[in-house]
C-alpha positions, 0 to 999 in steps of 0.5 A: 834646050836651055841657053845662056848668053856668051860674050864674044868679041863684043857681040852677044851670041847664044850657045847650048849648055853642057850636058852630061856627056860632053860639051856641044859646038857653038852654033848660031842661033836665030830668033823670030822678031816681028815675023822675021828671023834675025841672027844674034851673032851678026847683029843685035835684034831691033824692031821696025823703028830701030829700037833694041828688043828682047831676043826671047820675046821681041819686046822693046821693054829693056832696062839696065840694072844700075848695081850689076849692069845687066840688061833685063827684059820687063816683059818676059824676065829674060837677062841679057847679062852683057853689061858692055852691050848698049842694049838700053839706057841705064836706070835713071837715079836721083841725084842730090839735087833731085834730078835724074842722072840722064837729064840734060840741060841746066838743073831745075830750079823753082826760082825759074819761071819754067823750072829750066825744063823748057826749050827757049829760042834765044836771041843769039839763035835768032840772030845767027849770021850763018842763016839767011835773012828769011830763016832769021825772020822765021826764027824771030817769029817763032821766038815771039810766038813761043814767048807769048805761048809760054805765058798764056794763062794769067797764073803763068804771067803772075809767076813769070813776073814773081820769079823775076822780082824774086831774083832781083830782091835776092840780089839786092839782099845778097841771099844764098841760092837756098833761100831763093829756092825756098822763097820760090817754092813758098810763093808757088804754094801761095799762088796755088792756094789763091793767096796771091789773088787781090795782093800785090805781087811784090808784097807776096814775093817779099813775104815769101823771102822773109819767111824763107830767111826765117826757115833757113836761119839767114839773118835778114830783118823785116825792115831790111826786106821792106826797105829792099822791096820798097814797101812799108814794114807794117804792110810787109808784116801783114802779108807775112802773117797771111802767108804763114797762116795760109801755108800753116808754117811753124816759125821758130824764135829768131836767135838775137845771137845772129844779129850781134855781129852785123850790128856791132860792125855797123856801130863800130863796136870792138870784138871784145864788146861783141864777145861779151854781148854774145855771152850776155845773150846766151845767158838771157836765152837760157833764162828765157828773157828773149821770149816775145822780144824783138831780136834786133832790139835785144842784140843792140841792148846787149852790145850797149850793155857790154860797151858800158861794162867795158867802158867802151865808147859806143854811142847808143844812137849808133847802135839804134840806127844799126839795128833799126830800132829806137833808143827807147827800145834799147833802154827797155831791153837793157833793163831785161838783160840786166838780170842775165848780166847779174847771173853771170856776175858782171858788175852793175851799170847805170 
């Protein structure tokens, strides 16, 4: 006789379906589970270790539908249509951060050595005053053993040092979290490809950071990252080119408009000069004058040209220092930008 699931007083009971003559009385139904007869009225069926099992076939493979809340047996397809009963854990769904909803603890991050997925015995736990001396000593020994085991291989030790240096570099450059995570992911890819072998860790970390800034449109120049990482700009550029070639990453042309505000603030230019420089740069981009040019030099040259047109007192050497380029570079780029200023109908200046 077919049965359906009835919901009574928070427990799951089974009652016979109505036939053509009339309705039958509610009876208590028992199920054979693991060789034993179990009643569904008094208790939900469990296996030997206490897990909930299917009342139809005794299988512990129960899942909950995230949409309807129904609990389904994956073995026989029996539907336990009582969403209020905690037969099984909800079906895990992915969040916007890519994590499972059922996952506990901090979110996983590529910038963390272990991606925040391992359990660490902290100093506070090992120094708990509620424990006696022998227990604290044992925890300190377990902590030391755990730290040694977590970085057993050379690749793990390399990754641990690299992620520590990456967090320090991101803090000095005041980078957002998305850039740090992208840089950590690129470093992990380079490490898996063997690109880090034979190269210093700080150089590859700095190259990954600069590549992440380029990919996320965060205005950080090569000179700024080289200075923050304590290495030469030429060497950093060499590591960056090796990283981009190895990972086959396509970089977009840097936008000089994103450098104008920072250079203007450092050089002491007013807002009107900054707005005019942005207008000149947009016309230069339309005319493709910026192709193959350093964005810092173009931004500084646009500010110098805008200051000359407006008669503003902005020194060229201050702009060169703020942009990290030479005065010769500014004068060369300014000659290229005069084409854009003529197209806008601006007055010609010397």
